[in-house]
N, C-alpha and C positions, 0 to 999 in steps of 0.2 A: 555859758552853758554849752556843752557839746551838742551838736546836731546829729540826729539819727541819719544813717546813710539813705540815699534816695532809693525808693522801691519802684520797680517797673510795673506798669499797669498790665495785669494778666489778660484781661478781656480784649485789649487792642492788639496784642501780638499775634494770635492765631488768625485774625481777619487779614492782617497784612501778609502773613506767611503763606496762606492757602493758595493764592494765585501763583506764587513762585514754585510751589511743590505739586505740580499737576501730576507727576509720575506717581505720587503717593496716594492718589484718589482711591484705588481699589482697597488699600489698607485701612481707609477711614471707616467704612461701614461693613460689618460682617453679615448684615441681614439678607442680601440676595441669595447666597447659597442655601441657607436653611429654608427660605420661603419658596424655593423651587419645587418642593414637594416630590422629590424622587421617590417613587414607589416601585416595588419589585414588579416585573412583568407578570401577566397572567400565567397560570400553570402551563399553558400550551405555547408559551413563548412568542406571542404575536408582537409584542412591543419590546422596546429597549434599544437605546442608542449607544450603550456602553459595550465593553468587551466581554462582560460577564455572561450574558445569554449566549453569545457565540461560542464562548469557551466551553460551556456545558452542553451545547447541542451535540447530538450524536449523528453519525453518518450511517446511511443505509448500506449494508454489506451485500445486497443483492439476493439474499435468501428470504423470500417472502413467506414460505411455509414456517421457517424457524421464527420469524417475526410474529406470525399469527399465533404460534404456540406460546410465545413470551408475553404477548400483550395482555394487560389486565382489563379484560372486558368479559361481560356475561350476557346470557340471553341471546337475543337475535343478533346483537352486534358480534358476539363470539362466533355464531354460526356464519355470519358474513365473512369474518376474517378466516375461519377454518375452511370455508368452501370457495373462497375467492382465489383466482389465478392472476398473477402479475402479468400484465400485457406489456407495460412499458414503465420505466422509471427514469426520471431526470432530476437528480438531486433529491429533493423531498416533494416532487410532483409525481404522483403515482396514477397509473391507469390500470384498473383491474376488471376482471370479468367474473360474474357470478352466474350460476346455472339457472336460477329462477328469479322472476321479477320481484317477488316478495322481499328478497334480500336486498334489492336496490331501492327500497323505500327511503325517502329523504331523511326521516328520523333515524333510521338505522345507519345510513351513510354518515350522518352528522355525529352520531355516537362513536363510530369507528374512527372518523377523522379526529375527533377530540382525543381519543385514546392514543392515536398515532402521534399527535402533536405533543401530548404529555410524555410519551416514550422518547421522542426525539428531542424535546426541549425547544422546539421551533414550530413555526406555522407550517402546515402540511396542506397540499392540494391533492384532492382525491377525485378522480373521474371514474365512473362506474359504467360498464357495459353489461348487457344481459345476453347470454348465449351459451353454447356448448363449451364447457371447460375441458381443455385438452392437456394443459401443462400440470406441473406438480402443485398440489394443494396440501395444506396441513392435514385435512381429513383423509386424503388418499394415501399420504405417507404413513399416517397412523394405522390405517387399514392394512397396508403392506407389512408393517412391522408386526401387527397382530397375527397375520397369516403366517409369517416366518416363525414366530414364537409357537404357534399351534403346530406347524410342521415339525419343528424341533421336538416338541413335547410328544407328538405321536411317534416319531422315530426313536426317542428315548424309551418310551413304554414298550414298543415292539422289540427293542434290543435288550431289554432288561432280562437277566437270566431267570428270575423267578417267573415272570410273565411268559417267557418262552417255554418253561417247563409246564406251566398250566395249559398252554396252547398245544404243545406237542404230546404230552403224556396223558392229558385228560380231555383232549378234543375241545379245548376252550376256544373262545373267540372274543375279540375286542369289539364291543358294540360301536358301530360307526356314530360319530358325533358325541361320544361320551367322554372324550379326552379334552381337558382344558388345561392350558398352561397355568402354573402357579404365579400369582402376583407377587412380585418381589419389591421390597422398598427400593426406590430409585436413589435415595440419598444414603449411601453406606457410610458417610462420615459422621453420622450421629452416634453418640455413645448411649448405650442402653444400660441403665443401672438397675 
């Protein structure tokens, strides 16, 4: 009677081969990478050892008033940003000055710091001084823009031919403080249907 061919013992072969293939050890078990538990960093980018947080982090362009206008904050934190003056900046380390002590409260500074960190996508250091603000602030720039708009509106009214006729022919007068510039939509790219 013919004999069946010999069969190798499957259990014994891997035990003998494993010490000879030390280079293949990382390919044996896929469990370490999934068990690492990589979670995305917090919104304000404090953690992260990969390149993704650094790639999405923004850089400060030096224009503190423009940054204050862009930042998504409200209430007292918004006032802090609007009235603060940039004293020094080194990367994402900022020193600012506010005109009144109430704006330098710890809770207000923490809210502003969190909003800055969210904006930049990285951790931000914020040091606050209290004193006379002398440099540009968002509120001072907005006030200057409003004054320029009012001056243009007054000049336009005074130069209007119909208004000039009323003043010259009928002894009319423009009541001081009665002229206000018209508010115009800032975004002209919207379509109105």
